[in-house]
N, C-alpha and C positions, 0 to 999 in steps of 0.2 A: 579508567578500568570499566571494562563490559560489563555486566550485567549476567550471569548466568542464568537463562532462561530453561527452563525445561520443556517449554512447547511457545510455540509463536503464538503472540496474542496479535490479532486482525481487529479492527475496529472498522467503523462506515461513518462518516462524519459526513451531513446532510444539511441544508438549508433547509425552511419552510417552502421554500421555492427550489427543487433542484436544478444545477446548471451543468448540466451534461455537457454543455459546449467546454467547460475546465474541468473536465474530471481528470484526477491524479492519482498514482501509485505514490503514497509514500513508504519509506525505508528508514527508521532511526537505525543508523551505521553501529551504535554504543551496543541496543541491547537486541535489536532485529523486530521491533515493534513493526508490525505495518499497520496501513489503514487504505482507503478507499476515498477519498475527499471529492465529493461535489460542489463545489463552490471556487469561487478567484482566490488563490493564495499565493504570494511570493514564497513564502517564510512558514516555519511551524515548528514548535519544540514540542518535545517528545513527552506525553503527558504519562508514560513508566518513569523512566530515568531523568527526565528533565534535561536533556541531552539537545544540543542545539545543531546537530549533525544529521538532518533528518534531510535524505534524498528525495525531491520529488519529479516521478518522473510521469511527464502528460501522458495521457492516453487518449487517443484518435476516438470517434463515436463507435467503428467497427473494429476496435483490440481488445483483445478480454485478457486475461493473464490466470494462472492457476499457481498456486506455490505450495510447498510439503516442507515442514522443518522436521526434522531428523536429530536429536541431540548431538551424537557423533560426527555426523557427517553435514550439519549447520541448516541454512536457508537455500532451497533451491526454485526458483521461480522463473516459469515461462509465459514468454509474450505470445500473441500469437492473435491471427485476423477473425474475429467471427464468420460461420458460414450462415446461410442461409437456414441449416435445421437446427443452430443453435440460437436463432432469434426467436425461434415461435416458443 
């Protein structure tokens, strides 16, 4: 059963040496916890609900995402390419 969150919890997980080549967007399909993970990973357990249904979406170096969480509408995620303006 999904956990009802009033807001989206986002975490950034890094190793001491960042691995931007293996950057992923993680989304728990049970409680909607999200994370940016900058390390090589194949599976991940959600630290909020301990669920194992965490989707790992690879990100290219030139990709970004924006997300918005509304309790009634849920989680909205938009993926796009970085522009020269956003890299500065």
